[in-house]
N, C-alpha and C positions, 0 to 999 in steps of 0.2 A: 504494500500500500504506500503510494507516494502522496503524502499529504501536502497540500498547499493552503496556507493561511492568507486570507485577504480581508479587507474591511467589508463589513456587511452593508448591504444597500436595501432600500425599501422593497425592491423586487424579490429579496430573499425571505421575506416574512412568511410566505406560504410554506415553503420547504422547511424552514426552521421551526415553524409552528407544528407541523406534522411530526418532526423528530422530537421536539420537546414533549408533545402529547404522548407519543408512543413510549418514549423512555420513562416518563413518569408513570404511565399506566402499567407497564411491565413491572416496575419497582413496587408500586402499590399492590398489584396482584400477588407478587411473590411473597409479600409480608402481610397480606390480608388487611391492608390499610384502605381507607376510602381514597378515591382518586383525587389528585390535585386539581384536575380540570374535568368538567363535565363532558366536553366535546373538543374536537380539534380547533373549533372556531375561537375558543377562549385563549389558548396560548398564541394563536396566530394574531388575534387582536392585541394582546399584550405586547408581543414583539413588534407589531406595526407601530404601536404608540412609542416604544423605545426608539425605534429607528427614525421616527419623525421628530424626535426631540434632540436638539444638538447637545443637550446636557448628558447624553448617554453615548457610550462608545461600544461598538459591536464588531466582532470578527466572525467569519465562517471558515470552516475547514472543508476543503474539497478533495475528492479523490477522483481523478480523471474527469473533472468538470462537474461531478455530482456532489452536492452538499451533503456532508456526513456529520456535521455538528456545528454548534455556535456557542459563543460566549459573549456576554454583555456586561457592562459596568457603568455605574453611576459616577460621573466625574464632576458633579455640581458642587463638591466641597473639597477641602484639602485632603480628606480621607476618602479614598475611592472605595466603593462597594461593588464587589464582583458578584455577578449572578443575574439571571439564570445561565447556567452552562448545561448543555446537553449534547449527547453523542448518539447517533443512530445505533439502536441495539445490535444491528448486524455489523457495525464497525467498532464495537467496544473491545477493549483489551488489546488495542493495536497502537496506542500512543496518541490517539486523536485528542482526548481530553487533556493530556499533558501538553500537547502542542498549543491547544486553544488557551490553556491557562498561562503558559509561558508567554504567548503573544500579548496577552492583556497585562501581565506583570511587567514585561519589557516596555509596553506603552507608557505605563505610569511611572516607571523608573526613569524613562527619558524625559518625562515632564517634571521630575523631581517632586513627586507627590509625597506628602508628609507620611502617609501610611496607606496600606491597602488592607481591606477586610473582605472575607468571603461571607456572603449572605447565604444562609442555608436554612432548610427546614430542620427543626430539631426532632 
């Protein structure tokens, strides 16, 4: 798998929303948790809002031109908040998540951010 990381665009919201939905759904099902999202439209709408807001930074991972993951970060304060991050379940355990996280960490390191925090569900 040859992963390419690039900035996310508004046109990526649909593909990234599907991946976020599927990744969260599989995790919830495997632990018998309620789903994070009721349908694929919810994460697609969320990511569309993030991509439309210049206060957020986003990257996507591609394999052969196909989006296999994404990572977003809130850059509206000196302490950057990372998340949501998601990887296509079929592409997990191949370094995609690590590449996405490194790209966002590098972005904020280059901006001399005071700190970076990972936003997660407990």
